[in-house]
C-alpha positions in Angstrom: 0.0 0.0 0.0 1.4 3.4 -1.0 1.7 6.4 1.3 -1.3 8.2 -0.2 -3.5 5.2 0.3 -2.4 4.9 3.9 -3.1 8.6 4.6 -6.5 8.2 3.1 -7.2 5.3 5.5 -5.8 7.3 8.4 -8.2 10.1 7.4 -11.2 7.7 7.4 -10.1 6.1 10.7 -9.9 9.6 12.3 -13.4 10.4 11.0 -14.7 7.2 12.6 -13.2 7.8 16.0 -13.0 11.6 16.5 -16.8 12.4 16.3 -17.8 9.7 18.9 -14.9 10.7 21.2 -15.8 14.4 20.8 -19.5 13.8 21.5 -18.7 11.6 24.5 -16.3 14.2 25.9 -18.9 17.0 25.5 -21.6 14.9 27.1 -19.3 14.1 30.1 -18.3 17.8 30.5 -22.0 18.9 30.3 -23.1 16.4 32.9 -20.3 17.3 35.3 -20.4 21.1 35.0 -24.2 21.5 35.0 -25.1 18.9 37.7 -22.2 19.4 40.1 -21.2 23.0 39.5 -24.3 24.8 38.2 -22.7 26.3 35.2 -23.3 25.8 31.5 -21.0 24.1 29.1 -20.5 27.5 27.4 -19.5 29.0 30.7 -17.1 26.2 31.3 -15.4 26.8 27.9 -15.3 30.6 28.7 -13.5 29.8 32.0 -11.1 27.4 30.2 -10.2 30.1 27.7 -9.5 32.6 30.5 -7.4 29.9 32.2 -5.4 29.6 29.0 -4.6 33.3 28.7 -7.6 34.9 27.0 -8.0 37.8 29.4 -10.2 40.2 27.7 -13.8 40.2 26.4 -12.7 40.8 22.9 -10.2 38.0 22.9 -12.9 35.6 24.3 -15.4 36.8 21.7 -12.8 36.1 18.9 -11.9 32.6 20.0 -15.4 31.6 21.0 -16.9 33.0 17.8 -19.6 34.9 19.6 -20.4 38.6 20.0 -18.8 40.8 22.6 -22.1 41.5 24.3 -22.8 37.8 24.6 -19.3 37.3 26.2 -19.9 40.2 28.5 -23.1 38.7 29.8 -21.4 35.3 30.3 -18.5 36.9 32.1 -20.9 38.9 34.3 -22.7 35.7 35.3 -19.3 34.1 36.1 -18.3 37.1 38.2 -21.6 36.8 40.1 -20.9 33.1 40.7 -17.5 33.9 42.1 -15.5 32.3 39.3 -14.0 35.3 37.5 -12.4 38.5 38.6 -12.3 41.7 36.5 -9.4 44.1 37.1 -8.3 47.3 35.3 -4.9 46.9 33.6 -2.1 49.2 34.5 -1.2 49.9 30.9 -4.7 51.0 29.9 -7.1 51.9 32.7 -10.1 51.5 30.3 -9.3 47.8 29.6 -10.5 45.1 32.0 -8.4 42.0 32.5 -10.1 38.8 33.4 -8.7 36.1 35.6 -10.0 33.0 37.5 -10.7 33.0 41.2 -9.3 30.3 43.4 -12.8 28.7 43.4 -12.7 28.4 39.6 -9.2 26.9 39.6 -10.3 24.3 42.2 -13.4 23.6 40.2 -11.3 23.0 37.1 -9.0 20.7 38.9 -12.0 18.7 40.2 -13.6 18.6 36.7 -10.4 17.4 35.1 -9.8 14.7 37.7 -13.4 13.5 37.1 -12.9 13.4 33.4 -9.5 11.6 33.8 -11.3 9.0 35.9 -14.0 8.5 33.2 -11.3 8.1 30.6 -9.4 5.7 32.7 -12.6 3.5 32.9 -13.1 3.8 29.1 -9.5 2.7 28.5 -9.4 0.0 31.1 -9.6 -2.7 28.4 -6.3 -1.5 26.8 -3.0 -3.0 27.6 0.0 -0.9 28.8 1.5 -1.3 25.3 -1.7 0.0 23.7 -1.8 3.0 26.0 1.8 3.7 25.1 1.0 3.4 21.4 -2.0 5.7 21.8 0.2 8.2 23.6 2.8 8.2 20.8 0.0 8.5 18.2 -1.3 11.6 19.9 2.1 13.1 20.0 2.4 12.5 16.2 -1.0 14.0 15.6 0.1 17.1 17.6 2.9 17.6 15.0 0.4 17.5 12.2 -2.0 19.9 13.8 0.5 22.4 15.2 0.9 25.6 13.2 4.3 25.7 11.4 7.0 27.8 12.9 7.6 30.9 10.9 11.3 31.8 10.5 
């Protein structure tokens, strides 16, 4: 089998496993965040983006592909729930910087621990070698999906 045929089969294989994994992950996140923490999946993803360095409403709107007024409302709800802090930046007093509160960081750690536990149950039937192979495959896929370094 030539390289192009193999790549075509890889593409089909990814299509067969990615959608079910994605849907399962989203369902698990929804169940955990809504039932245990009283936030929506959208609020969870907003918090996740703030945790990963999106610290302004405009940055959040861009990466979440929603309007700034919608993000502002979501942020306000998260502030009211005690998960987000808004602070004026020193560089530009008109700009607000968003950050997570310790309660939000604790919540994230708990959610990720629960998700890891669920995945561990899902992967229980895999051998150590299969887990190692899967880990290596993910590292390879990261190379393919990472943006190229510009020189």
